[in-house]
C-alpha positions as CSV (number, residue, x, y, z in Angstrom):
1,M,75.9,94.0,79.1
2,P,75.9,90.8,81.2
3,K,79.1,89.1,82.2
4,Y,79.9,85.4,81.6
5,I,82.6,83.2,83.2
6,Y,83.6,80.6,80.7
7,T,86.1,77.8,79.9
8,A,86.9,76.7,76.3
9,K,89.1,74.3,74.4
10,N,90.6,74.3,70.9
11,Y,91.1,71.3,68.6
12,N,94.7,70.9,70.0
13,G,93.4,70.4,73.5
14,Q,94.6,73.8,74.8
15,S,92.3,75.4,77.4
16,K,91.4,79.0,78.1
17,G,89.0,80.7,80.4
18,G,88.0,84.0,82.0
19,E,85.3,86.6,82.4
20,I,83.9,88.5,79.4
21,E,81.1,91.0,78.7
22,V,78.9,90.0,75.7
23,K,75.3,90.3,74.7
24,D,74.4,86.7,75.2
25,E,75.8,83.1,75.1
26,K,75.4,82.9,71.4
27,E,77.7,85.9,70.8
28,L,80.2,84.4,73.2
29,A,80.2,81.1,71.3
30,Q,80.6,82.9,68.0
31,Q,83.5,85.0,69.3
32,L,85.3,82.0,70.7
33,R,84.7,79.9,67.5
34,S,86.3,82.7,65.5
35,E,89.4,82.2,67.7
36,G,89.3,78.4,67.2
37,F,87.8,77.5,70.6
38,L,84.7,75.6,71.7
39,I,82.8,76.4,74.9
40,T,83.1,73.7,77.6
41,S,81.3,75.6,80.3
42,V,79.6,79.0,80.7
43,K,78.0,80.7,83.6
44,L,76.2,84.1,83.9
45,T,77.6,86.2,86.7
46,E,76.3,89.3,88.3
47,E,78.5,92.2,89.2
48,K,79.7,91.3,92.6
49,K,80.4,93.8,95.3
50,N,83.9,93.8,96.7
51,S,84.2,91.8,99.9
52,I,86.8,94.4,100.8
53,S,85.8,98.0,100.8
54,V,87.7,99.8,98.0
55,G,87.1,103.1,99.7
56,F,89.0,101.9,102.8
57,F,92.0,100.9,100.8
58,N,92.0,104.2,98.9
59,R,92.8,105.8,102.2
60,F,95.1,103.1,103.4
61,K,98.8,104.0,103.6
62,G,100.1,101.1,105.7
63,V,102.0,99.1,103.1
64,S,105.6,100.1,103.2
65,I,107.9,100.7,100.3
66,K,110.0,97.7,101.4
67,E,107.0,95.4,101.2
68,K,106.1,96.6,97.7
69,M,109.8,96.2,96.7
70,M,109.8,92.6,98.0
71,F,106.5,92.0,96.2
72,A,107.9,93.2,92.9
73,R,111.1,91.1,93.4
74,N,109.2,87.9,94.3
75,L,106.6,88.3,91.6
76,K,109.4,88.7,89.0
77,V,111.1,85.5,90.2
78,M,107.9,83.5,90.2
79,I,106.8,84.6,86.7
80,S,110.3,83.9,85.3
81,S,110.1,80.4,86.9
82,G,107.0,79.7,84.8
83,L,104.2,80.3,87.3
84,T,101.1,82.2,86.0
85,V,100.4,85.7,87.3
86,S,97.3,84.6,89.3
87,R,99.1,81.8,91.0
88,S,102.1,84.0,91.8
89,I,99.8,86.6,93.3
90,N,98.1,83.9,95.4
91,N,101.5,82.6,96.6
92,L,102.6,86.1,97.6
93,S,99.4,86.7,99.5
94,L,100.2,83.6,101.6
95,Q,103.7,84.8,102.3
96,T,103.1,88.4,103.4
97,K,102.8,89.1,107.1
98,N,100.9,92.3,106.6
99,K,97.2,91.3,107.0
100,T,95.8,94.2,105.0
101,F,98.3,93.7,102.1
102,R,97.3,90.0,102.1
103,K,93.6,91.0,101.7
104,V,94.5,93.4,98.8
105,L,96.5,90.6,97.1
106,L,93.7,88.1,97.5
107,K,91.3,90.5,95.9
108,I,93.7,91.1,93.0
109,F,94.1,87.3,92.7
110,E,90.4,86.9,92.4
111,E,90.1,89.5,89.6
112,V,93.2,88.2,87.7
113,Q,91.8,84.7,87.9
114,A,88.6,86.0,86.4
115,G,90.4,87.3,83.4
116,K,91.2,90.9,84.3
117,A,94.6,92.5,83.7
118,L,97.0,92.7,86.7
119,S,97.4,96.5,86.2
120,D,93.7,97.1,86.2
121,S,93.2,95.1,89.4
122,M,96.1,97.0,91.1
123,A,94.6,100.3,90.0
124,K,91.6,99.7,92.3
125,F,94.0,100.1,95.3
126,P,95.8,103.5,94.7
127,G,96.7,103.7,98.4
128,V,98.9,100.6,98.0
129,F,99.9,100.7,94.3
130,N,100.3,104.3,93.0
131,D,100.2,105.5,89.4
132,L,103.9,104.8,88.9
133,F,103.6,101.1,89.9
134,V,100.4,100.5,88.0
135,S,101.6,102.3,84.8
136,M,104.8,100.3,84.7
137,I,102.9,97.0,85.2
138,R,100.5,98.0,82.4
139,V,103.5,98.7,80.1
140,G,105.0,95.3,80.9
141,E,101.7,93.6,80.2
142,T,101.2,95.4,76.9
143,G,104.8,94.9,75.7
144,G,105.1,91.3,76.9
145,N,108.1,92.1,79.0
146,L,106.6,92.0,82.5
147,E,109.7,90.4,84.0
148,E,111.9,93.1,82.8
149,V,109.6,95.9,83.9
150,L,109.2,94.2,87.4
151,E,113.0,94.3,87.7
152,I,113.1,98.0,86.9
153,T,110.3,98.6,89.3
154,E,112.1,96.7,92.0
155,K,115.3,98.7,91.6
156,Q,113.3,101.9,91.6
157,L,111.6,101.0,94.8
158,E,114.9,99.8,96.3
159,R,116.5,103.2,95.6
160,E,113.5,105.0,96.9
161,H,113.6,103.0,100.1
162,D,117.3,103.7,100.6
163,L,116.8,107.4,100.0
164,I,113.9,107.8,102.4
165,S,115.7,105.6,105.0
166,K,118.7,107.9,104.9
167,V,116.7,111.1,105.3
168,K,114.6,109.6,108.2
169,G,117.7,108.2,109.9
170,A,119.4,111.6,109.8
171,M,116.3,113.3,111.3
172,I,116.1,110.8,114.3
173,Y,118.9,112.6,116.3
174,P,117.4,116.1,116.2
175,A,113.8,114.7,116.7
176,V,114.9,112.8,119.9
177,I,116.8,115.9,121.2
178,I,113.8,118.2,120.6
179,A,111.3,115.7,122.1
180,A,113.5,115.3,125.2
181,M,113.8,119.0,125.6
182,I,110.0,119.5,125.4
183,G,109.5,116.6,127.9
184,I,112.0,118.0,130.4
185,G,110.5,121.5,129.9
186,I,106.9,120.2,130.7
187,L,108.3,118.3,133.7
188,M,110.0,121.4,135.0
189,L,107.0,123.7,134.5
190,T,104.5,121.3,136.2
191,Y,106.5,119.8,139.1
192,V,109.7,121.6,139.8
193,L,108.9,125.3,139.0
194,P,105.8,125.5,141.3
195,K,107.9,124.8,144.3
196,I,110.3,127.7,143.4
197,T,107.6,130.2,142.4
198,G,105.7,129.5,145.6
199,V,108.4,131.4,147.4
200,F,108.0,134.4,145.0
201,K,104.2,134.5,145.6
202,D,104.6,134.5,149.4
203,M,107.0,137.5,149.1
204,D,105.4,140.8,148.2
205,V,107.8,141.7,145.3
206,Q,107.3,142.9,141.8
207,L,108.1,140.1,139.5
208,P,109.7,140.8,136.1
209,K,107.8,139.9,132.9
210,P,109.9,136.8,132.0
211,T,109.1,135.3,135.4
212,L,105.4,136.1,135.1
213,I,105.3,134.5,131.7
214,I,106.9,131.3,133.0
215,I,104.6,131.2,136.1
216,G,101.6,131.8,133.8
217,I,102.5,128.9,131.6
218,S,103.2,126.7,134.6
219,D,99.8,127.5,136.2
220,F,98.0,126.9,133.0
221,L,99.6,123.5,132.5
222,R,98.9,122.4,136.0
223,N,95.3,123.7,136.3
224,H,94.2,122.9,132.7
225,S,96.1,119.7,131.8
226,I,93.1,118.1,130.0
227,L,92.4,121.3,128.1
228,T,96.1,121.5,127.1
229,L,95.9,117.9,125.8
230,V,92.7,118.7,123.9
231,I,94.3,121.8,122.4
232,L,97.4,119.9,121.4
233,I,95.4,117.0,119.7
234,S,93.2,119.6,118.0
235,F,96.2,121.5,116.7
236,I,97.7,118.3,115.3
237,F,94.4,117.3,113.7
238,L,94.0,120.8,112.1
239,I,97.6,120.7,110.7
240,K,96.8,117.2,109.2
241,V,93.5,118.6,107.6
242,L,95.3,121.7,106.4
243,M,98.0,119.5,104.7
244,Q,95.2,117.9,102.6
245,T,94.2,121.2,101.2
246,E,95.9,122.9,98.2
247,V,96.8,125.9,100.3
248,G,98.3,123.8,103.0
249,K,100.4,121.7,100.5
250,K,101.6,124.9,98.9
251,L,102.6,126.5,102.2
252,F,104.4,123.3,103.5
253,S,106.2,122.9,100.1
254,L,107.3,126.5,100.3
255,A,108.5,126.2,103.9
256,V,110.7,123.1,103.3
257,I,112.2,124.7,100.2
258,K,113.1,127.9,102.0
259,L,114.3,126.5,105.3
260,P,118.1,126.6,105.7
261,V,119.8,123.2,105.8
262,I,116.5,121.3,105.1
263,S,116.0,123.0,101.7
264,N,119.2,121.6,100.4
265,I,118.2,118.0,101.3
266,I,114.6,118.5,100.0
267,I,115.8,119.8,96.6
268,K,118.4,117.0,96.1
269,V,115.9,114.3,97.2
270,N,113.3,115.6,94.7
271,C,115.9,115.8,91.9
272,A,117.0,112.3,92.7
273,R,113.5,111.0,92.6
274,F,112.6,112.9,89.5
275,S,115.7,111.6,87.6
276,R,115.3,108.0,88.9
277,I,111.5,107.7,88.2
278,Y,111.7,109.4,84.8
279,S,114.6,107.2,83.8
280,S,112.7,104.0,84.9
281,L,109.5,105.0,83.1
282,L,111.4,105.7,79.8
283,R,113.3,102.4,80.1
284,S,110.0,100.6,80.6
285,G,108.7,102.1,77.3
286,V,106.3,104.7,78.7
287,M,105.7,107.7,76.5
288,V,107.3,111.0,77.5
289,T,104.0,112.8,78.1
290,D,102.6,109.8,80.1
291,A,105.9,109.7,82.1
292,L,105.6,113.4,83.0
293,K,102.0,113.0,84.0
294,I,102.9,110.0,86.3
295,L,105.8,112.0,87.7
296,S,103.5,115.0,88.6
297,N,101.3,112.6,90.5
298,T,104.2,110.9,92.2
299,L,106.3,113.8,93.5
300,T,104.5,115.3,96.6
301,N,106.1,118.8,96.7
302,H,103.6,121.3,95.2
303,Y,106.3,123.3,93.3
304,Y,107.7,120.2,91.6
305,K,104.2,119.0,90.7
306,R,103.4,122.4,89.1
307,A,106.8,122.5,87.2
308,L,106.1,119.0,85.7
309,E,102.5,119.9,84.8
310,D,103.9,122.9,83.0
311,A,106.5,120.7,81.3
312,L,103.8,118.3,80.1
313,E,101.9,121.2,78.6
314,Q,105.0,122.8,76.9
315,I,106.3,119.4,75.5
316,Q,103.0,118.9,73.8
317,K,103.6,122.3,72.1
318,G,107.1,121.1,70.9
319,V,109.3,122.6,73.6
320,S,112.1,120.4,74.9
321,L,112.1,119.3,78.6
322,S,115.5,120.8,79.3
323,K,114.2,124.3,78.3
324,V,111.1,124.0,80.5
325,V,113.1,122.7,83.5
326,S,115.7,125.5,83.1
327,K,112.8,128.0,84.0
328,Y,112.8,126.7,87.5
329,P,116.3,127.2,88.8
330,K,115.2,127.4,92.5
331,I,114.0,123.8,92.5
332,F,116.0,122.3,89.6
333,P,119.8,123.1,89.9
334,I,121.5,124.0,86.7
335,L,123.0,120.5,86.4
336,V,119.5,119.0,85.8
337,P,118.6,120.9,82.6
338,Q,122.1,120.5,81.4
339,M,122.1,116.7,81.8
340,I,118.6,116.4,80.3
341,E,119.8,118.5,77.3
342,V,122.8,116.1,76.8
343,G,120.3,113.1,76.9
344,E,118.0,114.8,74.4
345,E,120.9,115.5,72.0
346,T,122.4,112.0,72.3
347,G,119.1,110.1,72.4
348,K,120.2,108.5,75.7
349,T,118.0,110.4,78.1
350,E,117.2,107.4,80.4
351,E,120.9,106.5,80.8
352,V,121.9,110.1,81.5
353,L,119.1,110.5,84.0
354,A,120.1,107.3,85.8
355,K,123.6,108.7,86.3
356,L,122.1,112.0,87.4
357,A,119.9,110.1,90.0
358,E,123.0,108.3,91.3
359,F,124.8,111.7,91.6
360,Y,122.0,113.2,93.7
361,E,121.5,110.0,95.8
362,D,125.2,110.1,96.7
363,E,124.9,113.8,97.5
364,V,121.9,113.1,99.8
365,S,123.9,110.2,101.4
366,Q,126.8,112.6,102.1
367,I,124.6,115.3,103.5
368,T,122.7,113.0,105.8
369,K,126.0,111.6,107.2
370,N,127.1,115.2,108.1
371,L,123.6,116.4,109.1
372,S,124.1,115.8,112.8
373,S,127.2,118.0,112.9
374,I,125.3,120.7,111.0
375,I,122.2,120.5,113.2
376,E,124.2,120.3,116.5
377,P,125.1,124.0,116.7
378,V,121.5,125.0,115.9
379,L,120.2,122.7,118.6
380,M,122.7,124.1,121.0
381,I,121.6,127.7,120.3
382,V,117.9,126.7,120.7
383,I,118.5,124.8,124.0
384,G,120.9,127.4,125.3
385,S,118.3,130.2,124.6
386,A,115.6,128.2,126.4
387,V,117.8,127.5,129.4
388,G,119.1,131.1,129.4
389,F,115.5,132.5,129.4
390,F,114.5,130.2,132.2
391,A,117.6,131.0,134.3
392,V,117.2,134.8,133.9
393,A,113.5,134.5,134.8
394,M,114.3,132.7,138.0
395,L,117.4,134.7,139.0
396,Q,116.0,138.1,138.6
397,P,113.4,137.8,141.4
398,M,116.1,136.3,143.7
399,Y,118.3,139.3,143.1
400,S,115.3,141.5,144.0
401,L,114.7,139.6,147.2
402,M,118.4,139.9,148.2
403,E,118.3,143.7,147.6
404,N,115.2,144.0,149.8
405,I,116.9,142.0,152.6
406,K,119.8,144.4,152.5
C-alpha cells in the first residue's frame, strides 16, 4: 500500500502528523475523521532508500557502551523535561562527537519524525543498539513509562561498563609484559643472536638441538621478514573468521571456561551479567520468555547461550528457571539456582537477582584487584623458561668449544 505523510487538526486546535500506510487519501481522511481530526495537508511518499547503508551499520561495532549509557541518560533527562522524542534525538545527534553515531541518530530522528516508533527505528541498527536495548525501549513505549525504562537501561549499561572496564584493566598488565617479551625476543633473534651464532658457524662443531632450533628461527625471521608478517596477519585473520563460526565460538567458549584463573573470572562475569540483565528486563515489564530470549542473544559465551535457550524451552513446558539452571553447575555456581528459587518462591525475582548481580560484581572487582599478584608467578615461570631455554642453547656450544680448545 502507498504511504502518505499528513498533518491534521481536531476541533480543539490540537495538531498531529506522521506517516501512514493506507489504500488512498479517502481512506486516510475517513480514518482521521473517526478519530476527530481533519486533514490539513497530505502528500504521497515513495519508499525512500536509506541515505546511510543499513548493512554497514549492521557490521559496525564502534559505538562504545559509555556512549550508549550517556545517550540513555541524556534522552531520559530531555524527555522528562518535556521535549518530544524526535527533538531529543536530534539534540543528542548534535552533541555526540562520534561521527558514525551521529549519522545513526540523525537517521533515527528522521524516522521518528515521520511517525515510526523509536524502538523500531533503533532496531535497524543492531550493531549499535542490541536486542536488549531495543526491547527495553519498546516496553517503555508500550507501557508509557519510557523515562523509567531509560533509567533502568542507563544503570544496566553503567554496571556493564564498570564490569568490562575492571576486567580490561586487570588484563593490561599481563598483556604489556607478554608484548614486551615477544618484542625483546624478536629483537634478540634478528639483531643480537646472529652476531653470536656467527662464531658457531665458523667453528666446525656439532651444535645441540636447542641451538639449531634458535638459529633456524633467527635465520627465518631475518631472511623472510615479509613472509613472516604475511603469515602473522593471515593467522590473525583466520582466527577472526573462525570466531565467527559456530565451531570457533564453541571452542573459544570452552577454552575460557576451562583455563585456570581466567575461568573463574569468566564465570563470575557471565553470572553477574545474567543476573543484572534479567533483573532489568523483569523490572521493565518484559515477559519471562522474552527476557530469556533476549538474554540468550546478549550473552556471548556459547555455553551460556545454549543453557538459556534450553531454559526458554523448558519454561514453556512449565519447568521453573531454578531447576533448569541447576542442571549446569559448571557455568552456574550453586548460589545462582538457589537465589533464583528464593525469588520464585517470594515473587521478588528481580530484586533477588539484582542483589545476586551486586554480589558477583563485587567478586569480579576483588578478583581483578588481586589478578596481578595471581598472574605474576605464571608470567615469571613463562619468562624464566624462555630465558632458560635461550641461555642453555647458547651456553652448550660454548662449553663444547672450550672442551675442544683443551
